[in-house]
C-alpha positions as CSV (number, residue, x, y, z in Angstrom):
1,M,7.3,1.3,-2.4
2,N,9.3,1.9,-5.5
3,L,8.1,5.5,-6.3
4,I,10.9,6.5,-8.7
5,G,10.6,3.2,-10.6
6,E,6.8,3.6,-10.9
7,Y,7.2,7.1,-12.1
8,L,9.8,6.4,-14.7
9,R,7.9,3.5,-16.1
10,A,4.6,5.5,-16.3
11,R,6.3,8.4,-18.1
12,R,8.2,6.1,-20.4
13,E,5.0,4.3,-21.5
14,L,3.5,7.7,-22.5
15,I,6.1,8.5,-25.2
16,R,5.8,7.2,-28.7
17,P,9.2,6.4,-30.4
18,E,8.4,8.6,-33.3
19,D,8.0,11.6,-30.9
20,V,11.7,11.3,-30.0
21,G,13.1,10.5,-33.5
22,L,13.1,6.7,-33.1
23,P,11.6,4.3,-35.6
24,A,8.4,2.6,-34.5
25,N,9.5,-0.8,-36.0
26,G,6.0,-2.0,-36.5
27,H,4.2,-3.9,-33.7
28,R,5.7,-3.3,-30.3
29,R,5.0,-5.5,-27.3
30,V,5.0,-2.6,-24.8
31,P,3.5,0.8,-25.0
32,G,5.8,3.8,-25.4
33,L,9.6,3.5,-25.2
34,R,11.5,0.4,-24.3
35,R,13.9,0.6,-21.4
36,D,16.9,0.4,-23.7
37,E,15.6,3.2,-25.8
38,L,15.1,5.6,-22.8
39,A,18.5,4.6,-21.5
40,M,20.1,5.5,-24.8
41,L,18.3,8.9,-25.0
42,A,19.4,9.7,-21.4
43,G,23.0,8.6,-22.1
44,I,23.1,5.9,-19.4
45,S,23.4,2.1,-19.6
46,T,20.4,-0.1,-20.0
47,E,21.5,-2.1,-17.0
48,Y,21.7,0.9,-14.8
49,Y,18.3,2.2,-16.0
50,T,16.8,-1.2,-15.3
51,R,18.1,-1.1,-11.8
52,L,16.4,2.3,-11.3
53,E,13.1,1.2,-12.6
54,Q,13.1,-2.0,-10.6
55,G,14.0,-0.2,-7.4
56,R,17.4,-1.7,-7.0
57,D,19.0,1.8,-7.0
58,R,16.8,4.5,-5.5
59,R,19.2,7.4,-5.2
60,P,20.5,8.3,-8.6
61,S,22.7,11.4,-9.0
62,P,21.1,14.8,-9.9
63,Q,22.9,14.6,-13.2
64,V,21.2,11.2,-14.0
65,L,17.8,12.6,-13.0
66,D,18.3,15.7,-15.2
67,A,19.3,13.4,-18.1
68,L,16.2,11.3,-17.7
69,A,14.0,14.3,-17.4
70,R,15.3,15.6,-20.7
71,A,14.9,12.3,-22.4
72,L,11.3,12.1,-21.1
73,G,10.5,15.7,-22.1
74,L,9.5,16.6,-18.6
75,D,8.7,20.2,-17.8
76,E,10.0,22.1,-14.8
77,D,7.4,20.9,-12.4
78,A,7.7,17.3,-13.4
79,T,11.5,17.5,-13.3
80,A,11.2,18.8,-9.7
81,H,8.9,15.9,-8.9
82,L,11.4,13.4,-10.3
83,H,14.2,14.9,-8.2
84,A,12.0,14.7,-5.1
85,L,11.4,11.0,-5.7
86,G,15.1,10.4,-6.4
87,S,16.2,12.2,-3.2
88,P,13.6,11.4,-0.6
89,A,13.9,12.9,2.8
90,E,12.9,11.2,5.9
91,P,9.1,10.4,5.9
92,R,7.1,13.2,7.3
93,R,4.5,12.7,10.0
94,R,1.7,15.1,9.1
95,S,0.0,16.4,12.2
96,P,-3.8,16.6,12.3
97,E,-5.1,19.5,10.3
98,R,-5.7,22.7,12.3
99,I,-6.8,26.1,11.3
100,R,-5.3,29.0,13.1
101,P,-8.0,31.0,14.9
102,G,-6.8,34.2,13.1
103,V,-7.3,32.6,9.7
104,R,-10.8,31.5,10.6
105,T,-11.6,35.0,11.9
106,M,-10.3,36.5,8.7
107,L,-12.5,34.2,6.5
108,D,-15.6,35.1,8.4
109,A,-14.9,38.8,8.1
110,W,-14.9,38.6,4.3
111,H,-18.6,39.0,3.7
112,T,-18.3,39.8,-0.1
113,T,-15.4,37.5,-0.9
114,P,-15.7,33.7,-1.2
115,A,-12.7,32.1,0.5
116,Y,-11.7,28.7,1.9
117,V,-8.7,26.8,3.2
118,Q,-7.7,23.4,1.9
119,G,-5.3,20.9,3.2
120,P,-2.5,19.1,1.3
121,F,-4.8,16.4,0.0
122,Q,-7.6,18.8,-1.1
123,D,-9.7,18.5,2.1
124,V,-11.7,21.6,2.8
125,L,-10.7,22.7,6.3
126,A,-12.6,25.9,6.6
127,A,-14.7,28.2,4.5
128,N,-16.7,31.4,4.9
129,R,-20.4,31.8,4.3
130,L,-20.2,33.1,0.8
131,A,-17.9,30.2,-0.4
132,V,-20.4,27.6,1.0
133,A,-23.3,29.4,-0.7
134,L,-21.3,29.5,-3.9
135,S,-20.9,25.7,-4.1
136,P,-21.3,22.6,-1.9
137,I,-17.8,21.6,-3.0
138,F,-16.5,24.2,-0.4
139,T,-18.4,22.7,2.5
140,P,-15.8,22.1,5.3
141,G,-15.2,18.4,5.9
142,G,-15.4,17.5,2.2
143,N,-12.7,16.8,-0.3
144,I,-12.6,18.8,-3.5
145,L,-11.3,16.0,-5.8
146,R,-13.8,13.4,-4.4
147,S,-16.7,15.9,-4.7
148,V,-15.9,16.7,-8.4
149,L,-15.5,13.1,-9.3
150,L,-18.4,11.5,-7.4
151,D,-21.0,14.1,-6.6
152,P,-23.5,14.8,-9.5
153,A,-24.7,18.0,-7.7
154,V,-21.2,19.4,-7.8
155,Q,-20.7,18.4,-11.4
156,E,-23.9,20.3,-12.4
157,L,-22.3,23.5,-11.1
158,L,-19.1,23.0,-13.0
159,P,-19.4,23.1,-16.8
160,G,-16.7,20.9,-18.4
161,W,-15.7,19.5,-15.0
162,Q,-14.0,16.5,-16.8
163,N,-11.4,18.9,-18.2
164,R,-10.5,20.1,-14.7
165,I,-9.9,16.7,-13.1
166,G,-6.5,16.2,-14.7
167,S,-5.0,19.3,-13.0
168,L,-6.6,18.3,-9.6
169,V,-5.1,14.8,-9.8
170,A,-1.7,16.2,-10.9
171,A,-1.7,18.6,-8.0
172,L,-2.5,15.8,-5.6
173,R,0.4,13.8,-6.9
174,A,2.8,16.8,-6.7
175,M,1.7,17.6,-3.1
176,A,2.2,14.0,-2.1
177,G,5.7,13.7,-3.6
178,P,7.7,10.9,-1.8
179,D,5.1,10.8,1.0
180,A,2.8,8.5,-1.0
181,D,2.2,6.2,1.9
182,D,0.5,8.8,4.1
183,P,-2.7,7.0,5.3
184,R,-5.0,9.9,4.4
185,L,-3.7,9.9,0.9
186,T,-3.8,6.1,0.4
187,D,-7.4,6.0,1.7
188,L,-8.4,8.7,-0.8
189,V,-6.6,7.2,-3.7
190,G,-7.9,3.7,-2.9
191,E,-11.5,4.9,-2.7
192,L,-11.3,7.0,-5.9
193,S,-9.5,4.2,-7.8
194,V,-12.4,1.8,-7.0
195,K,-15.2,4.3,-7.7
196,S,-13.9,6.3,-10.7
197,D,-12.4,4.9,-14.0
198,L,-11.4,8.5,-14.9
199,F,-9.4,8.9,-11.7
200,R,-7.7,5.5,-12.0
201,R,-6.6,6.3,-15.6
202,L,-5.3,9.8,-14.7
203,W,-3.5,8.6,-11.5
204,S,-1.7,5.9,-13.5
205,R,-0.1,8.6,-15.7
206,H,1.9,9.9,-12.7
207,D,1.4,13.5,-13.8
208,A,2.7,15.9,-11.1
209,K,2.0,19.6,-11.3
210,P,1.5,21.9,-8.3
211,H,-1.7,24.0,-7.9
212,P,-1.6,27.1,-10.1
213,G,-1.3,30.3,-8.2
214,G,-4.4,31.7,-9.8
215,G,-6.8,31.4,-12.7
216,V,-10.4,31.6,-13.7
217,H,-13.3,29.3,-12.7
218,R,-16.6,29.3,-14.5
219,M,-19.6,28.1,-12.5
220,S,-23.3,27.6,-13.1
221,H,-25.2,28.5,-9.9
222,P,-28.9,27.3,-9.6
223,I,-30.0,30.7,-8.1
224,V,-27.7,33.5,-9.5
225,G,-26.8,31.9,-12.8
226,D,-23.5,31.7,-14.6
227,L,-20.4,33.2,-12.9
228,E,-16.9,33.8,-14.1
229,L,-14.6,34.2,-11.0
230,H,-10.9,34.8,-10.7
231,Y,-9.1,33.0,-7.9
232,E,-5.8,33.3,-6.1
233,K,-4.1,30.7,-3.9
234,F,-1.8,31.5,-1.1
235,A,0.3,29.2,1.1
236,V,-0.7,29.5,4.8
237,T,2.6,30.0,6.6
238,G,3.3,27.6,9.5
239,A,0.8,25.1,8.2
240,D,2.0,22.0,6.3
241,G,0.6,22.2,2.8
242,Q,-2.4,24.4,3.6
243,L,-3.7,26.8,0.9
244,L,-5.9,29.8,1.3
245,V,-8.1,30.1,-1.9
246,V,-9.8,33.5,-2.6
247,Y,-12.3,34.2,-5.3
248,H,-13.3,37.6,-6.8
249,A,-15.2,38.9,-9.8
250,E,-14.3,41.7,-12.1
251,P,-15.7,45.0,-10.6
252,G,-19.0,45.9,-12.3
253,S,-19.3,42.6,-14.1
254,P,-22.5,40.4,-14.1
255,S,-20.5,38.0,-11.9
256,A,-19.9,40.7,-9.4
257,D,-23.6,41.5,-9.3
258,A,-24.3,37.8,-8.9
259,L,-21.9,37.5,-5.9
260,T,-23.6,40.5,-4.3
261,L,-27.0,38.9,-4.7
262,L,-25.7,35.6,-3.4
263,G,-24.3,37.3,-0.3
264,S,-27.6,38.9,0.4
265,L,-29.5,35.7,0.5
266,P,-30.4,34.3,4.0
267,E,-28.0,31.7,5.3
268,E,-29.3,28.2,5.5
269,P,-29.0,26.8,9.1
270,A,-27.0,23.8,7.8
271,H,-24.4,26.1,6.2
272,A,-24.0,28.0,9.5
273,A,-23.3,24.8,11.3
274,D,-20.9,23.6,8.7
275,R,-18.7,26.6,8.4
276,G,-15.3,25.9,9.8
277,S,-16.3,22.5,11.3
278,H,-14.2,19.4,11.5
279,L,-17.0,16.9,11.1
280,P,-16.3,13.8,9.0
281,F,-17.4,13.8,5.4
282,S,-19.4,11.2,3.7
283,K,-18.2,9.1,0.8
284,T,-20.0,11.3,-1.7
285,G,-18.2,14.4,-0.5
286,H,-21.3,15.9,1.2
287,M,-21.4,16.6,4.9
288,P,-23.7,14.1,6.7
289,R,-27.3,15.2,6.7
290,D,-28.3,13.9,10.1
291,R,-26.6,16.6,12.2
């Protein structure tokens, strides 16, 4: 798999000549920059750049990678991704996802704070009662990206969900890095590429940006109404790529009152069975209903 070549070509095709001070010269046979134009901007020979893009040279120097990153206008995260592709380590064998018992106990002890743990490819590995009550997207065994893209019930809870997909796809690409042949990733990408034109278009851009450490999510809940929740993400030490995601509302806000109301509602039996399970998820991102 020619990861660095695919990345360079995808980013090259996104740049218009006029954006980098080059004449458009009327009709062009290829989108974006030509190979010789990018090579010139990076200060390397066209022949060498062609070898890189065709996969005949897969270990360029850090200086060449930095020059290409500048020519492509890559930000810090994208530049780091380019370096990872250009200096791949030995392929990692990811072990089956496991949640430490202490982490699961901590989640269940947070009765007023929605929280869940996700794996490197956005699989929900464990969640507390309030997170599952907040949205079916947090049901253990599902995949966040799959749910948002393919599940209409999840989409109804997320106003403007289309605007969030780009960051989820870029985070998936950044997490995968040079491990793009991981079977779990290839299965997910293959499924979403077939079922979603939006995913296929975004994945082809090769955007790579890690999950933000925090932010604000707006949700529309069918029982407690609209919520504006802040979230923080923390790496779970000793676990390969796992993130602990914690939500909270501003004290005294309507969203805080809504969370309190949501936490006081009776727990549905299905949710009690789902929390922290490792059951397989369905193609729609929901847990199977025949449990």
